[in-house]
C-alpha positions, -999 to +999 in steps of 0.1 A: -002-001+000+027+026+010+047+016-024+014+025-043+010+058-025+049+066-031+042+058-067+013+078-072+028+108-055+060+104-076+038+104-109+018+133-098+050+154-090+068+143-121+037+152-143+036+187-127+073+191-130+074+181-169+050+210-175+075+236-161+106+252-173+137+248-150+142+277-127+163+305-140+189+318-116+209+351-121+241+334-109+249+301-126+266+289-095+234+292-073+220+261-058+190+256-037+200+241-003+168+237+017+130+248+016+111+252+048+073+250+047+051+256+075+015+265+085+010+290+115-022+292+132-013+319+158+005+316+191-005+288+215+008+272+246+030+241+240+041+226+207+014+231+183+031+239+149+048+214+126+070+224+098+089+207+071+126+214+063+134+198+029+167+194+014+183+173-013+191+145+014+163+147+038+128+158+049+128+169+085+098+175+106+100+199+134+076+210+163+076+247+172+058+260+202+056+287+229+055+287+266+027+305+287+047+337+287+050+342+250+086+329+248+097+305+220+104+269+229+133+252+211+123+236+179+122+199+183+129+172+156+099+150+153+108+129+122+135+126+096+131+109+062+154+105+032+143+127+001+138+109-031+159+125-059+129+128-083+109+145-055+136+171-047+142+177-086+105+183-091+102+205-061+130+228-071+120+229-107+084+239-097+093+276-091+118+302-103+142+310-077+146+345-090+111+354-091+106+340-055+134+361-041+118+391-056+085+386-038+075+407-007+077+390+025+040+391+035+009+387+014-014+405+021+009+434+030+009+456+060+009+429+087-025+418+079-011+382+085-019+374+121-041+344+125-031+317+102-008+317+073+015+294+052+052+303+050+079+292+026+115+298+032+141+290+004+178+291+012+203+290-017+242+292-012+238+329-021+206+341-006+177+335+017+140+345+013+110+339+033+074+345+022+041+344+043+007+344+028-028+336+034-040+327+000-012+311-021-033+311-053-030+349-053+009+349-056+019+343-090+049+318-091+043+299-058+011+281-067+028+248-078+054+250-051+029+253-023+008+225-039+038+202-040+048+210-004+013+203+008+014+170-011+047+161+005+031+170+040+002+148+034+026+119+021+045+121+054+013+124+076+020+160+088-013+178+094-021+210+074 
């Protein structure tokens, strides 16, 4: 059963990736090192948020939380999986690094993201960018990336 699910997700990601051009980077030496994807529901007490940190080698799932006084608790590694090469290649080819780096940090702007948002952080060997948004379909260039990241979350049983 698990092999069938892996096969179906791989086929779906490969189908999406085949319809996209490879990302164009200003510097030919630039390489995506990791992508972090999380869903924030507002502060809570205890560990109540899970986020993914995906690299070419691994998918790491972390818990993030807060104590009763508004202080951050240390992020805790919940699980770690090996990343399939075809999944990583599909993920990094699903968006343009240059276009992502040009995005504003918050959508909608002016701090309106306070009760529930998704965030994506892309780290390359040359630069880092984090983008938070409430409606990913409205941000041109992130729709497929966000969809694939949620599919990966579903595959590893990480709640949205």
